[in-house]
C-alpha positions as CSV (number, residue, x, y, z in Angstrom):
1,M,0.0,0.0,0.0
2,S,1.5,3.3,-1.1
3,K,2.0,6.2,1.3
4,R,-0.2,8.4,-1.0
5,Y,-3.0,5.9,-0.9
6,F,-2.9,5.6,2.9
7,T,-2.9,9.4,3.3
8,F,-5.9,9.7,0.9
9,H,-8.0,7.3,2.9
10,I,-7.1,8.9,6.2
11,I,-8.3,12.2,4.8
12,L,-11.6,10.6,3.6
13,L,-12.0,9.0,7.1
14,C,-11.6,12.4,8.8
15,L,-14.1,14.0,6.4
16,A,-16.6,11.3,7.1
17,I,-16.2,11.8,10.9
18,A,-16.6,15.5,10.5
19,V,-19.8,15.1,8.4
20,S,-21.2,12.6,10.9
21,T,-20.5,14.9,13.9
22,T,-22.1,17.8,12.1
23,A,-25.2,15.7,11.3
24,Q,-25.4,14.6,15.0
25,E,-25.2,18.2,16.2
26,R,-28.0,19.2,13.8
27,A,-30.1,16.4,15.1
28,N,-29.5,17.3,18.7
29,P,-32.6,19.2,19.9
30,C,-30.6,20.7,22.8
31,I,-28.3,22.4,20.4
32,E,-31.2,23.6,18.3
33,F,-32.8,25.0,21.5
34,N,-29.7,26.9,22.4
35,D,-29.6,28.5,19.0
36,L,-33.3,29.4,19.3
37,N,-32.8,30.8,22.8
38,T,-30.0,33.0,21.7
39,K,-32.1,34.4,18.8
40,I,-34.9,35.1,21.3
41,R,-32.4,36.6,23.8
42,D,-31.1,39.0,21.2
43,R,-34.6,39.7,19.7
44,R,-33.6,38.3,16.3
45,I,-36.8,36.3,15.9
46,S,-40.5,37.2,16.2
47,R,-42.6,36.0,19.1
48,S,-44.9,33.9,16.8
49,E,-42.0,32.2,15.0
50,G,-40.1,31.7,18.2
51,L,-43.1,30.1,19.9
52,Q,-43.7,27.8,16.8
53,Q,-40.1,26.6,16.9
54,L,-40.2,26.1,20.6
55,R,-43.3,24.0,20.5
56,A,-41.7,21.8,17.9
57,L,-38.4,21.3,19.9
58,V,-39.7,20.5,23.4
59,P,-41.1,17.0,22.7
60,G,-37.8,16.0,21.1
61,I,-35.9,17.2,24.2
62,G,-38.0,15.1,26.4
63,K,-37.3,12.1,24.1
64,Y,-33.5,12.9,24.2
65,Y,-33.6,12.9,28.0
66,S,-35.4,9.5,28.3
67,Q,-33.2,7.9,25.6
68,R,-30.1,8.8,27.7
69,S,-31.5,7.1,30.8
70,G,-32.7,10.4,32.3
71,T,-34.5,9.8,35.6
72,A,-37.9,11.3,36.5
73,Y,-37.0,12.9,39.9
74,P,-40.0,14.0,42.0
75,Q,-39.8,17.3,43.8
76,D,-39.0,15.7,47.2
77,K,-35.7,14.6,45.6
78,W,-34.8,18.2,44.5
79,V,-32.0,20.1,46.3
80,F,-31.2,23.7,47.2
81,P,-29.2,25.3,44.4
82,L,-26.3,26.6,46.5
83,A,-23.9,24.2,48.2
84,G,-23.5,25.1,51.9
85,Y,-26.5,27.5,51.9
86,S,-30.2,27.3,52.7
87,A,-33.4,29.1,52.0
88,K,-32.3,31.8,54.5
89,A,-30.0,33.1,51.8
90,I,-33.0,34.0,49.5
91,G,-33.2,37.8,49.1
92,G,-36.2,39.9,50.1
93,K,-38.8,39.1,52.7
94,N,-41.0,36.0,52.3
95,G,-40.2,35.7,48.7
96,N,-41.3,39.3,47.7
97,G,-38.4,39.6,45.3
98,Y,-40.4,37.6,42.8
99,I,-42.3,39.9,40.4
100,A,-43.9,38.1,37.5
101,S,-45.8,41.2,36.1
102,G,-44.2,42.5,32.9
103,Y,-42.2,39.3,32.1
104,D,-42.4,37.6,28.8
105,Y,-39.7,35.0,27.8
106,F,-39.9,36.2,24.2
107,D,-38.9,39.7,25.1
108,G,-35.4,38.3,25.5
109,N,-32.8,40.6,27.1
110,R,-35.3,43.4,27.3
111,H,-37.9,41.6,29.4
112,G,-39.7,43.3,32.3
113,G,-40.5,42.0,35.8
114,H,-38.3,39.8,38.0
115,P,-40.0,36.4,38.1
116,A,-37.0,34.9,40.0
117,H,-35.3,34.6,43.3
118,D,-31.9,36.0,44.0
119,I,-29.9,33.8,46.4
120,F,-27.0,35.7,48.1
121,I,-23.7,34.3,49.2
122,N,-21.3,35.8,51.9
123,D,-19.0,37.9,49.8
124,K,-18.4,41.3,51.2
125,D,-15.3,42.0,49.2
126,Q,-17.1,40.9,46.0
127,D,-14.4,38.5,44.8
128,A,-17.0,35.7,44.1
129,L,-15.5,33.7,46.9
130,D,-17.3,32.7,50.1
131,D,-15.9,34.9,53.0
132,K,-15.7,32.0,55.4
133,T,-14.2,29.3,53.1
134,H,-12.4,31.6,50.7
135,K,-13.6,29.2,48.0
136,P,-16.1,29.5,45.1
137,V,-19.7,28.6,45.9
138,E,-21.0,25.7,43.8
139,V,-24.3,26.1,41.9
140,L,-26.3,22.9,42.0
141,S,-29.0,21.7,39.7
142,V,-32.3,21.9,41.7
143,S,-33.8,19.1,39.7
144,G,-33.0,16.4,37.2
145,G,-32.9,17.4,33.6
146,V,-30.9,18.2,30.5
147,V,-28.8,21.3,29.7
148,V,-30.5,23.0,26.8
149,A,-28.8,26.4,26.6
150,L,-25.9,28.3,28.2
151,E,-23.5,31.2,27.8
152,T,-19.9,30.9,28.9
153,N,-18.6,34.2,27.7
154,W,-19.4,37.6,29.1
155,D,-17.5,40.9,29.6
156,T,-18.3,44.2,31.3
157,A,-19.0,45.9,27.9
158,S,-21.9,43.6,27.3
159,D,-25.5,44.7,28.1
160,R,-26.6,41.0,28.6
161,R,-28.3,40.9,31.9
162,G,-27.9,37.2,32.7
163,G,-24.1,37.2,32.1
164,K,-22.9,33.6,32.1
165,Y,-26.1,31.5,32.4
166,I,-27.5,28.0,32.1
167,W,-31.0,26.8,31.1
168,I,-32.0,23.3,32.2
169,Y,-35.2,21.5,31.0
170,E,-36.9,19.5,33.7
171,P,-39.2,16.9,32.1
172,V,-41.4,15.9,35.1
173,T,-43.1,19.2,35.5
174,G,-42.3,20.4,32.0
175,S,-40.2,23.3,33.3
176,L,-37.1,25.4,32.4
177,F,-34.8,26.4,35.2
178,Y,-32.6,29.4,34.6
179,Y,-29.4,29.9,36.6
180,A,-27.7,33.3,35.9
181,H,-24.7,35.5,36.9
182,N,-22.4,32.5,37.1
183,N,-18.6,32.8,37.3
184,T,-17.6,29.5,35.8
185,V,-20.0,27.3,33.8
186,L,-19.2,23.6,34.3
187,V,-21.7,21.8,32.0
188,H,-22.2,21.5,28.3
189,I,-25.2,21.5,25.9
190,G,-26.9,18.1,26.1
191,D,-25.5,17.1,29.5
192,I,-27.9,15.1,31.7
193,V,-28.0,16.3,35.3
194,K,-29.5,15.1,38.5
195,P,-30.6,17.0,41.6
196,G,-27.4,18.2,43.2
197,S,-25.2,18.0,40.1
198,V,-22.6,20.8,40.2
199,I,-23.3,23.0,37.2
200,A,-21.4,26.2,37.9
201,T,-19.9,28.5,40.5
202,V,-21.6,31.7,41.7
203,G,-20.3,34.9,40.1
204,R,-20.9,38.5,39.3
205,T,-21.6,38.4,35.6
206,G,-24.4,40.3,33.9
207,F,-25.1,44.0,33.2
208,N,-26.4,44.8,36.7
209,A,-24.9,41.9,38.7
210,H,-21.3,43.0,38.2
211,K,-21.9,46.5,39.5
212,K,-20.6,47.5,43.0
213,R,-24.1,48.1,44.3
214,S,-25.1,44.5,43.6
215,P,-24.2,41.8,46.3
216,T,-23.0,38.5,44.8
217,H,-25.9,36.1,44.1
218,L,-27.4,33.4,42.0
219,H,-30.5,34.4,40.0
220,L,-32.8,31.5,39.8
221,M,-36.0,31.4,37.7
222,Q,-38.5,28.6,36.8
223,L,-40.7,28.7,33.7
224,R,-43.3,26.1,33.0
225,F,-44.8,25.3,29.6
226,D,-48.6,25.7,29.6
227,R,-51.0,23.7,27.5
228,T,-50.3,25.9,24.5
229,G,-46.5,25.4,24.8
230,Y,-45.9,28.9,26.1
231,P,-43.2,29.2,28.9
232,R,-44.8,30.9,31.8
233,P,-43.1,32.0,35.1
234,V,-43.7,29.9,38.2
235,N,-43.0,31.1,41.7
236,C,-40.8,28.3,43.2
237,Y,-40.3,30.1,46.6
238,T,-42.4,27.5,48.6
239,V,-40.5,24.7,46.9
240,L,-37.1,26.3,47.7
241,L,-38.1,26.6,51.4
242,K,-38.3,22.8,51.6
243,L,-35.1,22.0,49.9
244,K,-31.8,21.0,51.6
């Protein structure tokens, strides 16, 4: 066998692998969701078109999860989203930081309201490290699910409010969990997670979160798909109170 013949077939093999990988990526509904979510975030798609594509994607994501041995974890198996912290770290009083009015997922980065809970860490010097342990605080997945969207790049010139964020689809309740302002994202698109999986570390990324006036915190939001397939905000405060 000549050296030229051998080299030619190696090139063909590499091309075949590249084509196969590209085809798999296109068939992965999580990658498609991430692309769609970015378009919605940046307001590069209409609400009607975005909703139509979202409705088509979600069933495939549920199938993707089950095909990869994803477990249906009930709420009594969920965990609090910050390692070493409890519901006492939730900002506001009795969950009053949650404001659903004015929020619409399809408004992207310009949405109104605050249908989420900010969970604060001990970080007076704002170095994104716990003041007692001097270590990063781990962000844990509340539920089981699959990573469907994320952002790992952010700088202070960006007006993106969530900074480095993660979206996880939770199939039991048909929900999306949004974890924002992270420092380091530790998961990838399509990863299957369980309650308590370490997905990130708490940070100060995001248009408002990095400012001096903002204490270091995790921004946690839950959306649930209604019967029409529209993602609506859900107040998960009472659930968070029960988690450990």
